[in-house]
N, C-alpha and C positions, 0 to 999 in steps of 0.2 A: 723845801721842795714845793713846787707849784702844781696844782691839780690840772689835770688835762683829761679830755674824754675823746673816746672813739664812739661815734654815733652811726649806726647802720640804717640803711633805707627802710628796714622793717620796724624801726623805733627802738631797737636794742641799744643800751648805753653801757659801754665799758669804762670804768674809771681807772685812772692810773696818774703818773706824774709826768711832767713835761721834761724833755731834753731836746737839744738841737735848736733850731731857729724858732723864733717867736710867732711866725705866721701860721695861718690856718689853711687847710687844704682839703680838696674834694678828690676822691679817686676811687677806682675799683678796688675792692679789698680782696686780695688773694693771699695764699700762703706758700711757705717752703718748709719741707721736713729736713733739709740738709743740716747735718751737724757741724760741718765746717764750710768755709768759703763765704762768709757773709759780705767781705769787700767785693768779691766777684758778683755776687748776686745784686748788691745795691748799685753796682755800676753797670749792670747789664741793661742795654737799651731796650731789650724785650719787655722790661717792666715799667716803661715810661707810662705815666698816667696812672700808676697803680699804687695802692698802699700795701706794703709787703709785711705779712705776719710771719715771724720766725717761731717754730715750735721748739727749736733748741734753746734751753733756758739761759745760757751764758753767751751773750752777744758783747763784743767790744774787748774780749780778754787778750787779744793779741794786736789790737790798735788797727792801723792800716798803713800801707805804704804803696806808692804807685805801681810797683811790679805786679801787684795783685788786681789791679783794676781792669775792667773790660772796656772802659771808655774814659774820657778825660774828667768825668765828674759823676756825682751820684744821680742816678736817673729815676729812682722811685719818687713818687710825690710825698711819701711819708713811710715811717717804719713803726711797727708795733712789736715790742719785745718784753720778755719778763724781767730779766735782771740786766742792768746796765752796769758793766764791770769796767775797771780801769785796766789799761794795757800793761802787759808784762812780756815784751818781746823786743829784741835788740834792732829789728828792722822797723818798728813802728815810728812814724813821725808825728802822730797826733792821736787823741783819744777819740772815740766815736762821737762823743757830744762836740768836741771842738770841730770834727769834720762835717757833721751835720750843720753847725752854726756857720761854717765857712762857705758851704754850698747852698745855704738858705733852705734847708729841709727840716721840717719839724718831726719830732718823734714822741712816742708814749712808751713808758715802762711800767713795770708792775701790773701788767695785765696777764690774766690767765690765757696765754696764747693757745694752750692745747685745747681747752674748752671752746675757745673762739674758732679753732680749726675744725673741730668736730661739727660745729654749727655750720660753717661754710661748706663742709663736705656733704653734709645732709640737705642743707637748703639750696646750696649753689652760691657761687660768687655774687656779690652785690656791691652797690655804691656806698661809700662811708665818708665820713669827715673826721678829721682830727682838729680838735678846736678846744678852747678854754671855756666855752659857755655852750650848754646843750641846746638852748633855744635858738642861738645863733646858727648852731650846726644844722638844725632842722630847716632853718631858712635857706642855708647855703645848699643843702640837698635838693630842696624843692626847685631852686634856680639854676642848678648847674646842669650842663648838657651831659647826656648819657656817654659812657665810655665808648660804646659801639658807634657812635655818631661822629667821632673824631678820627681823622687820618694821622695817627701819631707817627707814621713813617716819615711824613714830611717834616716833622720836628727833630728827628734824630739822624736823618740822612745828611751827609756833608753838602755844603753849598757848591762845591767845585770838586773835581778829581783829586785824590791824595795818592802819591806815588811812593813806593817802598821798593828797596833792593836795586841790583844792577841791571843796566839796560840790556846786557848780553844773555840774560837768563829768560827761559820761558815765562810767558806773562799769564797770570790768572786775573781776569777782571771780576770784581766783585760788585754786583748789582746791590748796593748797600741800602738795605731797608732797616738797618740797626744793628750791623755786624758787631760780634764780640771780638776784642782785640787778641784774644787767645787764638782765634782762627787764623788772623793775619800772622802772628808770630810763628804758628805751626807751618803755614804755607812758606815763610821765608826760610825756616829751618830746613825745609825739604828741598831747597834749591830754586825756588820760583822767586820771580819779581811779582808784585802785587800792585794793582791799581783799585782803589775804591771809588766807584762811580756813584753820584747821586742817583737815587732809584729812577727819577725821570729821565736820566741819560742813559738808560739801559742799552740803546742801540750802539753807543760808542764802545761799550764792553764787548758786544758781539763782533763789531767791525775791527777792533784794534788789539784783541788779545787772542791767545792761543787756546784758552779755556774759560769758562764763565761759572761763577759761583752765585746763586741766588740766596742771599743771606736770610738769616733769622731776622725777626723785628717785631715791634709791638702792635697792638690794635686789632681791629676788625678786618680780617682778610677779604670780606665781601667788598670793602671799599677800594681794593687794589685791582681793579678790572684791567687797568693799563698794563699789569704785569702778565696777563694772559698772552699778550703779544710776544713777551719773552719766550714762554714755553712753545708757542706755535713755531717761531723761527728756529729755536734750538732743535726741536724734534724734527722739523722739516729738513734743516741743513745739517743734521748730525754734529752739531758742535760739541766737542768734549764738555761735559757739564757735570756740576755737583750741586744738588739742592739740599738746604738744611732744613730737615723735616721737623722743625720746631716752630714756634710762632714766627710768621703768620700761618704756619701749617702748610698743607698741600693744595689749598684752594687755587692759587694761581696756576699751578700745573694742571688741576682738574678741569679748569676752564679753557685750557689751551686747545686750539682747533685740531681735530683729528689727533688727539694725544693718544699714542699706543703704549709707550714705555719711556722710561728716562735713559738717557746716554751717559754712561759713567766713564770717568777717566780710568 
């Protein structure tokens, strides 16, 4: 077992052991208290650029399979867990360690994640580094850009529209700031066809579809000023719309010109 460290921007050092990829990463350290669904959390684009701490002590016990994923790959920058367990499930295609190695993501285990979570709850989220050397981690923290200064939606949005379903069905256009695939699957199961548009191509979603969904996504919503135009036009033209009130939150709507209320399908 190789030593690995989680170093926070306030100088706190958490010692553990390495799993996954051998690289070292900087990210905003956040936590989840979910007892199940670690593959969904790890592949959720809303966690892009973040180091995810799991309070549930057993992570990896049912491995992973693509039908659990919210995107094509692991989205978190790194993961902090207590116990790295071997999978015992008939749908599993690989262990957590193998999965992290394949996707180039480092992890650290045997950390008291609940004590770490208490700290994050009391002090607030902060930047951190997963590294094999404490001094190098501190240098990485000093040199790294802040999480709130990066537009992560540009990193998770598709480069071109992606189409799902039959052409003769009503169309839902997703302004994709980092949509979860479970949302797409649920829309398809309800008889819609779906088009995922890159977030900068939001006008095509308004012009070409019967309804619009402004998706969840990562990062600082104050950087998404261009999405205020989506809210303005949706409200003005009363386009059937659903906004996912999670990251990046309500800010694009709040900045919409003359915003009064949302129009629901």
